[in-house]
N, C-alpha and C positions, 0 to 999 in steps of 0.2 A: 510505578508505573501509573501515570495518569490514566484517565479513561480518554480514548480517541475514537472520532466518527471516521467513517470511510472516507469522508470528503476531505478533512484533515490529513489522513494517511496520504491519501493521493497527492496532496500539495506536497508533503513531505518528500515522498518518492519522486517526484517532477524536479523539486528542489536539490535532490540527489543525484539527477542525471538519466533518470529512467523516462522513458517517454511512452504516451499513450499508442498502444497499437489498434485497439480495436473497443467497441461497446457491445457488449452480448448482454442486453436486456439492463438489469442495475448493476451487472459487473463489468468493471473496467478492467482491460487486460494490460499490463504494463511489461515493457522489455528494456533491455540495454545493451548496447554494443558489448560484445566480449563475455557476457553471461548468459548462459544456457537457460535459466530458470525464466518463467513467465509467470508473473505474479496475476493474480485475480483477486481485485479489491471491490468488495460487495459496498454499494453506495445507494443507502436508502434512507434520503434525508439527511438530517443530521443525528442519526440512530448511532448509538455508541456500540462500537465491535467488543466481541468478546474477548476476553485478556488471552485465550490460548491462541486465537486467529492472529491477534497482533502480532504476540510474539512470535508467532512461526512466520509471517509475513516479513516482519524485521530481521530476522535471523536469515531467511533466504535472500533479502535485499541488501543484507550488511550495512543497515543504519541501526541506531541506537535513538530511541525516543527520549532520551535524557538530552541529547546534544542537541534537540533544534531551538 
Protein backbone atom coordinates (compact mmCIF):
# COMPACT_ATOMS: atom_id res chain seq x y z
CA UNK A 1 0.00 0.00 0.00
CA UNK A 2 1.43 3.36 -1.00
CA UNK A 3 1.31 6.35 1.35
CA UNK A 4 -1.76 8.51 0.84
CA UNK A 5 -2.67 11.96 2.17
CA UNK A 6 -6.07 12.87 3.58
CA UNK A 7 -6.76 15.04 0.53
CA UNK A 8 -6.01 12.15 -1.86
CA UNK A 9 -8.18 9.77 0.17
CA UNK A 10 -11.06 12.27 0.14
CA UNK A 11 -10.84 12.50 -3.68
CA UNK A 12 -10.93 8.69 -3.89
CA UNK A 13 -14.06 8.59 -1.72
CA UNK A 14 -15.77 11.19 -3.89
CA UNK A 15 -14.97 9.18 -7.04
CA UNK A 16 -16.57 6.14 -5.38
CA UNK A 17 -19.87 7.95 -4.67
CA UNK A 18 -19.29 9.28 -1.14
CA UNK A 19 -20.45 12.84 -0.50
CA UNK A 20 -19.06 15.47 1.84
CA UNK A 21 -21.64 16.01 4.58
CA UNK A 22 -19.84 18.58 6.72
CA UNK A 23 -16.46 19.85 7.82
CA UNK A 24 -15.55 19.96 11.50
CA UNK A 25 -12.21 21.72 11.81
CA UNK A 26 -9.72 19.76 9.72
CA UNK A 27 -11.89 16.63 9.59
CA UNK A 28 -14.13 16.09 6.57
CA UNK A 29 -17.14 13.89 7.28
CA UNK A 30 -18.33 11.72 4.37
CA UNK A 31 -21.50 9.69 3.95
CA UNK A 32 -23.09 7.54 1.28
CA UNK A 33 -26.71 6.66 0.63
CA UNK A 34 -27.44 3.13 1.78
CA UNK A 35 -24.37 2.93 4.05
CA UNK A 36 -24.71 3.50 7.80
CA UNK A 37 -21.06 4.40 8.32
CA UNK A 38 -19.81 7.97 8.39
CA UNK A 39 -16.16 8.47 7.57
CA UNK A 40 -14.08 11.17 9.23
CA UNK A 41 -11.04 11.94 7.08
CA UNK A 42 -8.40 14.19 8.66
CA UNK A 43 -7.04 16.65 6.12
CA UNK A 44 -3.87 18.33 7.32
CA UNK A 45 -2.37 19.78 4.15
CA UNK A 46 -0.51 17.06 2.28
CA UNK A 47 0.44 15.14 5.42
CA UNK A 48 0.41 11.37 4.91
CA UNK A 49 -2.20 9.41 6.86
CA UNK A 50 -1.04 6.54 9.05
CA UNK A 51 -1.34 3.08 7.53
CA UNK A 52 -3.79 1.74 10.12
CA UNK A 53 -6.17 4.66 9.67
CA UNK A 54 -6.13 4.33 5.88
CA UNK A 55 -6.75 0.58 6.13
CA UNK A 56 -9.66 1.11 8.54
CA UNK A 57 -11.30 3.86 6.47
CA UNK A 58 -10.87 1.91 3.22
CA UNK A 59 -12.45 -1.16 4.77
CA UNK A 60 -15.45 0.84 6.05
CA UNK A 61 -15.83 2.56 2.67
CA UNK A 62 -15.47 -0.67 0.71
CA UNK A 63 -12.69 0.72 -1.49
CA UNK A 64 -9.26 -0.56 -2.37
CA UNK A 65 -6.28 1.74 -2.69
CA UNK A 66 -4.78 -0.60 -5.27
CA UNK A 67 -7.62 0.02 -7.74
CA UNK A 68 -7.43 3.85 -8.04
